[in-house]
C-alpha positions in Angstrom: -22.9 9.9 1.8 -19.9 10.8 4.1 -17.5 13.5 3.7 -13.7 12.1 4.0 -11.0 14.0 5.1 -7.1 13.1 4.5 -5.9 13.6 8.0 -2.7 16.2 8.3 -0.1 13.7 9.2 -0.9 11.7 6.0 2.5 10.1 5.4 3.1 6.6 3.3 5.4 5.3 5.1 7.2 2.2 4.2 8.5 -0.2 0.8 5.6 -2.3 -0.1 7.0 -6.1 0.3 3.9 -8.1 1.0 2.9 -10.1 -2.1 -0.7 -10.0 -3.2 -3.0 -12.1 -1.4 -5.4 -14.4 -3.5 -8.1 -12.0 -3.1 -5.8 -8.7 -4.2 -7.3 -6.4 -6.9 -5.3 -4.0 -8.8 -6.8 -0.6 -10.0 -6.6 -0.5 -13.7 -4.4 2.6 -15.1 -5.8 3.4 -18.4 -3.2 5.1 -20.2 -0.8 2.0 -19.6 -3.3 -0.5 -20.9 -4.1 1.7 -24.0 -0.6 2.2 -25.0 -0.5 -1.9 -25.2 -4.0 -2.5 -26.7 -3.6 0.4 -29.3 0.0 -1.3 -29.9 1.1 2.4 -30.4 2.6 5.1 -28.2 -0.3 7.4 -26.9 1.5 8.0 -23.6 -1.2 11.3 -22.5 -4.3 9.4 -23.4 -6.6 8.7 -20.3 -9.9 6.8 -19.7 -11.9 10.2 -17.6 -14.7 8.8 -15.4 -14.0 10.5 -12.0 -17.3 13.0 -10.9 -16.4 16.2 -9.1 -18.7 15.8 -6.3 -16.4 13.2 -5.1 -13.3 15.5 -5.4 -15.3 17.7 -3.2 -16.6 14.8 -0.8 -13.0 13.6 -0.6 -11.4 17.1 0.1 -7.8 16.2 -0.6 -6.1 18.2 2.1 -3.2 20.4 0.6 0.4 18.4 0.8 -0.8 15.2 2.9 -0.4 12.5 0.7 3.3 12.2 0.6 6.1 9.4 0.7 9.1 9.1 2.7 12.3 9.2 1.1 13.0 5.5 0.0 14.7 4.5 -2.9 12.4 1.8 -4.2 9.7 2.7 -6.4 6.9 0.6 -4.6 5.2 1.8 -1.4 2.7 1.1 0.7 -0.1 3.5 2.0 -0.4 4.6 5.1 -4.2 2.9 5.5 -4.8 5.1 9.1 -5.2 8.0 6.8 -6.3 6.4 3.7 -8.8 3.9 5.1 -12.0 5.5 4.1 -11.1 5.7 0.5 -9.4 2.2 0.3 -12.6 1.2 1.9 -15.3 3.5 -0.3 -16.9 2.6 -3.2 -15.6 2.6 -6.5 -15.3 6.3 -7.1 -13.8 6.8 -3.8 -11.2 4.3 -5.6 -10.9 6.3 -8.3 -10.0 9.8 -6.6 -7.0 7.8 -4.9 -6.0 5.9 -8.4 -6.7 9.2 -10.3 -4.5 11.4 -8.1 -1.5 9.2 -8.2 -1.8 8.6 -12.0 -1.7 12.3 -12.1 1.4 13.3 -9.9 3.6 10.1 -10.2 5.4 8.6 -13.0 5.3 5.0 -14.4 7.7 3.1 -12.3 6.1 4.1 -9.2 3.2 2.1 -7.7 1.6 2.5 -4.2 -0.3 -0.1 -2.3 -2.6 -0.6 0.8 -4.9 -3.3 2.0 -8.8 -2.6 2.8 -10.1 -3.7 6.0 -11.1 -7.3 3.9 -7.4 -7.8 3.0 -7.6 -7.0 -0.5 -4.3 -5.1 -1.9 -5.4 -2.5 -3.9 -2.4 -0.8 -6.1 -2.4 2.5 -7.9 0.1 3.1 -10.5 1.8 6.4 -11.5 1.0 7.7 -15.3 1.7 10.9 -16.2 4.5 12.2 -13.5 3.1 15.9 -13.3 4.6 16.0 -9.6 7.3 13.1 -9.4 9.1 14.4 -6.5 5.9 14.2 -4.4 7.4 11.1 -2.3 9.8 12.9 -0.9 8.8 16.6 -0.2 5.7 18.4 -0.1 4.2 19.9 -3.3 5.4 23.0 -5.0 2.2 25.9 -5.4 3.2 25.1 -9.5 2.7 21.3 -8.8 0.0 21.6 -6.6 -1.9 23.2 -9.7 -0.7 20.7 -12.3 -1.9 17.8 -10.6 -5.2 19.7 -10.0 -5.6 20.4 -13.7 -5.1 16.7 -14.6 -7.5 15.7 -12.1 -10.0 17.9 -13.3 -9.6 17.4 -16.9 -10.8 13.6 -16.0 -13.8 14.7 -14.3 -16.4 13.8 -15.9 -20.6 14.4 -15.4 -21.5 10.9 -15.0 -18.4 9.1 -14.5 -19.2 7.9 -18.3 -15.3 6.6 -19.4 -14.1 8.6 -22.4 -10.6 8.7 -23.7 -9.4 11.6 -23.7 -5.6 13.2 -24.4 -3.9 15.4 -22.2 -1.5 18.7 -23.3 0.1 21.2 -21.8 2.9 23.0 -21.6 4.9 20.7 -19.2 7.3 18.4 -20.3 5.1 15.3 -19.0 2.2 16.4 -21.1 3.9 15.5 -24.7 2.6 14.0 -27.4 2.9 12.0 -30.3 2.2 12.9 -33.8 -0.1 9.8 -34.1 -2.0 10.9 -30.9 -2.2 14.3 -32.0 -3.9 13.2 -35.4 -6.2 11.1 -33.7 -7.4 13.3 -30.8 -8.2 16.5 -32.6 -11.1 17.6 -31.5 -10.4 20.5 -29.1 -13.0 20.2 -25.8 -11.7 22.8 -23.1 -8.8 24.0 -20.7 -9.0 22.7 -17.1 -7.3 24.2 -14.2 -7.5 25.3 -10.6 -6.4 24.0 -7.0 -8.0 20.7 -5.4 -6.3 21.2 -2.6 -7.1 24.5 -1.0 -9.7 25.4 1.0 -12.3 26.3 -0.8 -11.5 24.1 -3.8 -11.0 25.8 -7.1 -12.7 24.6 -10.3 -12.5 26.2 -13.2 -12.8 25.4 -17.1 -12.9 27.3 -20.2 -14.7 26.0 -23.6 -12.4 25.5 -26.3 -13.0 25.7 -30.2 -14.4 22.5 -31.0 -17.3 22.7 -28.6 -17.7 26.5 -29.4 -18.5 25.5 -33.2 -20.6 22.7 -32.5 -18.1 20.2 -34.1 -17.8 18.5 -30.9 -21.1 17.5 -29.0 -20.7 17.5 -25.0 -23.4 15.1 -25.5 -22.4 12.7 -27.9 -19.0 12.5 -26.9 -19.9 12.2 -23.1 -18.5 15.1 -21.9 -19.6 17.9 -20.3 -17.2 19.6 -17.9 -16.3 22.9 -20.4 -20.0 23.3 -21.6 -21.9 26.3 -19.6 -24.9 25.4 -18.3 -26.4 28.9 -19.4 -27.8 30.3 -15.7 -25.6 29.5 -12.8 -22.0 30.7 -14.3 -21.0 26.7 -13.6 -20.5 24.1 -16.5 -23.0 21.2 -16.6 -20.4 19.0 -14.3 -20.5 22.1 -11.8 -16.8 23.7 -12.7 -16.9 27.5 -12.4 -17.4 28.5 -16.4 -14.6 30.5 -16.9 -15.8 31.5 -20.5 -14.6 30.7 -24.2 -11.2 29.6 -24.1 -10.2 31.7 -27.4 -11.9 35.3 -28.1 -13.9 32.7 -30.9 -16.5 36.0 -30.4 -17.1 39.1 -28.7 -17.3 37.7 -25.3 -13.6 37.4 -24.6 -11.2 35.2 -24.2 -10.6 33.6 -20.6 -6.9 32.2 -22.0 -4.1 34.6 -23.5 -3.9 33.5 -27.4 -4.9 30.3 -29.4 -4.8 27.0 -28.6 -2.4 25.6 -30.8 -1.6 22.7 -29.2 -2.8 23.9 -26.0 -3.8 27.1 -23.9 -0.8 28.0 -21.6 -2.0 30.8 -19.3 -5.7 30.8 -18.6 -7.8 33.3 -16.3 -10.8 32.9 -14.1 -12.7 34.7 -16.5 -13.0 35.5 -20.3 -14.5 39.6 -18.7 -11.0 41.5 -19.2 -12.8 44.1 -16.9 -13.7 41.1 -14.0 -11.4 41.0 -11.1 -11.3 37.3 -11.4 -9.4 38.2 -14.4 -6.6 39.2 -12.4 -6.2 35.6 -11.1 -4.4 33.3 -13.8 -3.3 29.8 -14.0 -0.1 28.9 -16.2 -0.8 25.5 -14.8 -3.8 24.4 -17.6 -4.3 21.7 -19.4 -6.5 21.4 -22.7 -8.2 18.3 -23.5 -8.7 17.1 -27.1 -11.3 14.4 -28.0 -11.1 11.6 -30.7 -14.3 12.1 -32.9 -16.4 9.1 -32.4 
């Protein structure tokens, strides 16, 4: 499996004007599809399927996917830079798809053709870094986009619907979504744009109490493996999100809707405790 780097000069250069060819394919934007299929506004329901290893191997480099300041909301990917992702397997395309979905709003689309001439179109969705098209990411935006990407990782790329919540205006949810997705899995945070990349997860209340089974629910990234200090999908396990027992809490305060401030360790005496992320996304699951 090759290691793919996004080049330092990565720019998304021109407005997309080409009509799709007969061989064109469009990457499904599951948040929008779920709104339509369920006939209800569930604006942050996301299908989760990324494998963490793909984020590592594709090595998204800091601030390298950036648009020129074009007024139109449809842009063409610089295929010289995104070539390997556009011509990779489904997981390579998913990394690019989910990155754009996390960063941009729903009315922004980015397109690029692979070597076979197939047009791939990636739609915005969550809008955690809507201005990325006109300037570099801020540190705050980097961490929000990273949290969104990590929240959507799954050990075996199993598709599972999740509700994303956090102290960000783009992550507000409806009462219907809040009631339906009522199992607190955990919180995800870090920075996928640094070298080395940072992946952290803490265990939420429903996973801790057993109300949510990581096996039955198809999610494993907030569950510790019990031996290496990692979760079952390879993230650094920061501990329990809240003080469910005497082991401490990775995040400050109880979740309620979401955790607002999370650390790299639940151990208050740990030096890593000093490193905190305000940009954490709490994932909620719908009972099966």
